[in-house]
VOPAGU-2260 file (C-alpha; in pm, 1 decimal, decimal comma):
REM VOPAGU-2260
SITE   aa  ch    i         X         Y         Z
SITE  MET   A    0       0,0       0,0       0,0
SITE  LYS   A    1     126,1     346,1     -87,6
SITE  PRO   A    2     218,7     590,9     189,2
SITE  VAL   A    3     -64,6     825,9     280,2
SITE  VAL   A    4      34,7    1193,2     288,1
SITE  TYR   A    5    -179,2    1478,1     417,7
SITE  THR   A    6     -84,3    1801,5     245,8
SITE  GLY   A    7    -199,7    2054,1     -13,7
SITE  THR   A    8    -127,6    2395,9     133,7
SITE  SER   A    9     246,6    2368,8     199,4
SITE  ILE   A   10     298,9    2187,4    -130,0
SITE  SER   A   11      45,6    2102,3    -399,3
SITE  HIS   A   12     -40,8    1739,9    -466,1
SITE  SER   A   13      82,9    1771,0    -825,0
SITE  ASP   A   14     423,6    1900,2    -712,5
SITE  ALA   A   15     444,9    1640,7    -435,5
SITE  ARG   A   16     381,0    1354,8    -682,3
SITE  LYS   A   17     693,4    1459,2    -873,0
SITE  ILE   A   18     891,6    1370,7    -560,9
SITE  LEU   A   19     704,6    1073,8    -411,9
SITE  ASP   A   20     444,2     828,6    -538,3
SITE  ALA   A   21     186,6     834,2    -259,6
SITE  ASP   A   22    -183,4     854,9    -174,9
SITE  TYR   A   23    -220,4    1231,8    -131,4
SITE  ARG   A   24    -506,3    1362,3      76,3
SITE  ALA   A   25    -635,8    1702,2     186,3
SITE  PRO   A   26    -503,9    1862,7     508,4
SITE  VAL   A   27    -572,7    1626,7     796,3
SITE  ARG   A   28    -876,4    1663,5    1022,8
SITE  ARG   A   29    -990,8    1500,5    1344,9
SITE  HIS   A   30   -1050,3    1122,4    1307,9
SITE  ASP   A   31    -872,1    1096,5     969,4
SITE  PHE   A   32    -596,3     883,9    1126,5
SITE  ARG   A   33    -849,5     652,1    1289,2
SITE  ARG   A   34   -1022,9     595,4     955,8
SITE  LEU   A   35    -693,9     465,7     815,0
SITE  LEU   A   36    -654,0     200,1    1083,3
SITE  SER   A   37    -908,1     -34,6     921,6
SITE  SER   A   38    -669,0     -72,0     625,4
SITE  PRO   A   39    -348,5      89,7     746,3
SITE  PRO   A   40     -55,4     200,6     530,3
SITE  GLU   A   41     297,9     134,8     646,3
SITE  ILE   A   42     382,6     505,8     643,9
SITE  ILE   A   43     183,3     826,1     699,3
SITE  GLY   A   44     323,3    1166,1     610,9
SITE  LEU   A   45     166,3    1451,5     805,1
SITE  ILE   A   46     237,9    1794,8     660,9
SITE  ASP   A   47     -80,1    2004,5     659,4
SITE  GLY   A   48    -390,5    2002,5     876,4
SITE  VAL   A   49    -681,3    2219,2     981,1
SITE  PHE   A   50    -638,7    2423,7    1296,1
SITE  PHE   A   51    -914,9    2647,3    1422,4
SITE  ASP   A   52   -1217,4    2625,9    1192,2
SITE  ASN   A   53   -1251,2    2251,6    1237,7
SITE  ALA   A   54   -1131,7    1999,6    1492,0
SITE  ALA   A   55    -758,7    1938,8    1447,1
SITE  VAL   A   56    -614,2    1588,7    1432,4
SITE  GLY   A   57    -594,5    1453,1    1785,9
SITE  HIS   A   58    -278,3    1346,0    1962,4
SITE  ARG   A   59    -442,8    1021,9    2073,8
SITE  GLU   A   60    -527,7     905,0    1722,1
SITE  ILE   A   61    -169,0     965,4    1607,4
SITE  ILE   A   62     -42,7     771,3    1909,2
SITE  GLU   A   63    -280,2     486,4    1818,2
SITE  ALA   A   64    -132,1     477,9    1469,4
SITE  LEU   A   65     221,6     474,7    1608,8
SITE  LYS   A   66     138,0     194,6    1853,3
SITE  SER   A   67      -7,1      -9,1    1567,1
SITE  GLY   A   68     331,6       1,4    1396,1
SITE  ILE   A   69     271,1     274,2    1139,7
SITE  ILE   A   70     566,9     503,1    1072,2
SITE  VAL   A   71     447,8     864,6    1102,4
SITE  VAL   A   72     667,8    1140,6     960,2
SITE  GLY   A   73     577,4    1504,1    1025,2
SITE  GLY   A   74     704,7    1842,7     918,3
SITE  GLY   A   75     620,6    2172,9     756,2
SITE  SER   A   76     299,8    2275,1     929,9
SITE  MET   A   77      64,7    2075,3    1153,5
SITE  GLY   A   78     306,5    1789,0    1098,9
SITE  ALA   A   79     593,0    1984,2    1254,8
SITE  LEU   A   80     381,9    2078,1    1557,1
SITE  ARG   A   81     252,0    1725,4    1619,6
SITE  ALA   A   82     597,7    1573,3    1562,2
SITE  TYR   A   83     741,0    1801,6    1829,3
SITE  GLU   A   84     459,4    1713,1    2069,5
SITE  LEU   A   85     473,6    1338,2    2000,7
SITE  GLU   A   86     843,5    1276,5    1943,0
SITE  SER   A   87     862,8    1076,4    2266,2
SITE  TYR   A   88     595,4     842,0    2127,0
SITE  GLY   A   89     797,7     773,2    1815,0
SITE  MET   A   90     669,1    1027,5    1564,4
SITE  ILE   A   91     951,1    1140,5    1336,5
SITE  GLY   A   92     995,7    1514,0    1282,6
SITE  VAL   A   93    1198,1    1674,9    1004,9
SITE  GLY   A   94    1275,7    2025,9     886,4
SITE  LYS   A   95    1340,0    2372,4    1023,1
SITE  VAL   A   96     988,8    2437,7    1153,9
SITE  PHE   A   97    1003,1    2119,3    1359,6
SITE  GLY   A   98    1341,5    2233,8    1489,5
SITE  MET   A   99    1203,7    2575,3    1579,2
SITE  TYR   A  100     930,7    2415,1    1790,6
SITE  ARG   A  101    1178,2    2172,5    1943,3
SITE  ASN   A  102    1422,2    2449,6    2038,0
SITE  GLY   A  103    1155,8    2680,8    2180,5
SITE  ILE   A  104    1203,6    2947,2    1911,7
SITE  ILE   A  105     831,1    2925,5    1837,6
SITE  GLU   A  106     552,2    2783,8    2052,1
SITE  SER   A  107     207,3    2877,6    1923,3
SITE  ASP   A  108      17,2    2668,9    1668,2
SITE  ASP   A  109     -78,2    2986,8    1483,5
SITE  GLU   A  110     284,9    3018,1    1371,3
SITE  VAL   A  111     203,8    2770,5    1093,3
SITE  ALA   A  112    -171,4    2827,0    1053,6
SITE  VAL   A  113    -313,3    2955,2     724,9
SITE  THR   A  114    -652,9    2986,5     563,0
SITE  PHE   A  115    -690,0    2782,7     246,2
SITE  ASP   A  116    -930,6    2721,7     -38,0
SITE  ALA   A  117   -1139,4    2413,6      38,4
SITE  GLY   A  118   -1144,0    2308,2    -325,4
SITE  SER   A  119    -780,6    2348,8    -426,0
SITE  ASN   A  120    -620,9    2346,0     -76,3
SITE  GLU   A  121    -422,4    2651,1    -190,4
SITE  ALA   A  122    -310,2    2874,9      95,4
SITE  LEU   A  123    -485,1    3213,3     108,2
SITE  SER   A  124    -265,3    3368,9     375,3
SITE  ILE   A  125     104,9    3363,7     467,5
SITE  PRO   A  126     215,6    3160,0     770,2
SITE  LEU   A  127     400,2    3348,9    1040,1
SITE  VAL   A  128     701,3    3116,0    1016,0
SITE  ASN   A  129     746,2    3215,5     651,9
SITE  ILE   A  130     718,2    3583,9     741,1
SITE  ARG   A  131     978,4    3540,6    1016,0
SITE  MET   A  132    1228,0    3379,9     779,2
SITE  THR   A  133    1167,6    3630,1     499,5
SITE  ILE   A  134    1206,4    3932,0     728,5
SITE  GLU   A  135    1528,7    3783,8     865,1
SITE  VAL   A  136    1660,0    3757,3     509,0
SITE  ALA   A  137    1564,4    4122,4     448,4
SITE  LYS   A  138    1752,1    4219,7     765,1
SITE  ASP   A  139    2061,4    4021,7     664,9
SITE  ALA   A  140    2054,2    4192,3     323,4
SITE  GLY   A  141    2048,7    4536,1     488,1
SITE  VAL   A  142    1704,7    4627,7     356,1
SITE  ILE   A  143    1587,0    4683,9     715,3
SITE  ASN   A  144    1778,1    4708,7    1041,5
SITE  PRO   A  145    1753,7    4459,0    1331,2
SITE  ALA   A  146    1518,2    4679,0    1535,2
SITE  GLN   A  147    1284,8    4716,5    1237,9
SITE  ALA   A  148    1295,1    4342,4    1171,6
SITE  SER   A  149    1193,3    4259,5    1528,8
SITE  ALA   A  150     914,6    4517,4    1523,5
SITE  ILE   A  151     781,7    4396,4    1186,6
SITE  ILE   A  152     769,8    4035,7    1307,4
SITE  GLU   A  153     580,6    4152,5    1615,9
SITE  ILE   A  154     331,6    4335,1    1390,8
SITE  ALA   A  155     283,3    4013,2    1192,8
SITE  ARG   A  156     239,9    3809,8    1511,5
SITE  LYS   A  157     -41,0    4037,9    1630,6
SITE  LEU   A  158    -234,6    4010,3    1304,5
SITE  PHE   A  159    -513,2    3751,8    1297,1
SITE  TYR   A  160    -372,1    3459,9    1099,1
SITE  PRO   A  161    -614,7    3487,0     800,6
SITE  ASP   A  162    -504,3    3851,5     758,8
SITE  ARG   A  163    -134,5    3772,7     736,7
SITE  ASN   A  164      18,6    3866,7     405,1
SITE  TYR   A  165     315,3    4083,6     318,0
SITE  GLN   A  166     105,5    4378,6     202,1
SITE  ASN   A  167     -80,5    4392,5     533,7
SITE  VAL   A  168     236,3    4345,9     737,5
SITE  VAL   A  169     420,7    4623,0     553,9
SITE  PHE   A  170     118,8    4855,6     561,8
SITE  GLU   A  171      76,2    4810,1     938,4
SITE  SER   A  172     449,8    4858,3     989,3
SITE  GLY   A  173     434,5    5190,1     802,7
SITE  LYS   A  174     124,8    5300,9     991,1
SITE  ASN   A  175     303,4    5232,2    1319,3
SITE  GLY   A  176     612,9    5427,6    1215,4
SITE  ILE   A  177     839,1    5123,9    1199,6
SITE  ILE   A  178     937,3    5191,2     839,9
SITE  LEU   A  179     917,7    5505,8     629,2
SITE  GLU   A  180     694,9    5539,5     322,8
SITE  ILE   A  181     995,8    5519,7      92,9
SITE  GLU   A  182    1107,8    5197,8     264,7
SITE  LYS   A  183     773,6    5020,8     214,0
SITE  LYS   A  184     813,1    4973,9    -160,9
SITE  LYS   A  185    1177,6    4876,8    -122,3
SITE  LEU   A  186    1084,7    4607,2     129,8
SITE  LEU   A  187     793,2    4471,9     -75,9
SITE  ASP   A  188    1008,7    4460,5    -389,3
SITE  PHE   A  189    1274,3    4268,0    -196,9
SITE  ILE   A  190    1015,9    4023,1     -62,3
SITE  LYS   A  191     880,1    3953,2    -411,4
SITE  LEU   A  192    1223,0    3834,6    -520,3
SITE  ASN   A  193    1344,9    3675,8    -196,1
SITE  GLU   A  194    1040,8    3535,9     -13,3
SITE  VAL   A  195    1128,9    3229,2     195,2
SITE  ASP   A  196     873,1    2948,5     187,7
SITE  ILE   A  197    1007,7    2739,5     472,7
SITE  LYS   A  198     691,1    2529,9     495,9
SITE  ARG   A  199     728,8    2414,6     136,3
SITE  GLN   A  200    1097,7    2339,5     190,8
SITE  ASP   A  201    1011,3    2128,5     494,4
SITE  ALA   A  202     725,9    1954,9     310,5
SITE  ILE   A  203     979,4    1836,2      54,4
SITE  LEU   A  204    1197,9    1703,0     336,8
SITE  VAL   A  205     901,7    1500,2     467,3
SITE  LEU   A  206     853,9    1341,7     125,0
SITE  GLU   A  207    1225,9    1269,8      94,0
SITE  LYS   A  208    1230,4    1113,8     441,9
SITE  ILE   A  209     944,4     883,0     344,5
SITE  LYS   A  210    1139,1     781,5      32,8
SITE  GLU   A  211    1428,2     678,0     258,6
SITE  PHE   A  212    1200,5     438,2     446,2
SITE  ILE   A  213    1059,3     296,6     125,3
């Protein structure tokens, strides 16, 4: 039986299939893992999942899958969070986002939360972890200074997660006097060319890790 992989927002199913032949499913929801146990795969990849609008996948159902002998690999988004929480039970975590949770750099689940189109699973907002990484790159390139970078990330953190995108973050930063009007366009132009999609990068690592087991 093919591995089952829950994703769609961090990486599209069509792009994921170029890396790994698997049974791709929409972002995971509560009870999805339990439904698999009647005809279980050997490996489950957990990348994306719902957070606030619907019941998120439960810790207990993932533990049940692990106890039944299923290999569960997580990273990128919900997978990174659950892998951090359930590492002691045998869930395997990969990628930078998993490492950020593990090292206490981030803690909240809304760091990786996005709104997405129910039909295509395409993300409609930008996850805070991506904003963090992109703003750090802008700081390292000298587009903004360290104080501005910290303040911009704080602005992004305070935005409700469906409202997080670079236009809103930069607009709010200008309104709060963190950056000047002339700096807004410079920052947005830099982001267009240098945006860091850490969730997608980690999603690819999940798929590559599953290939190692296969």
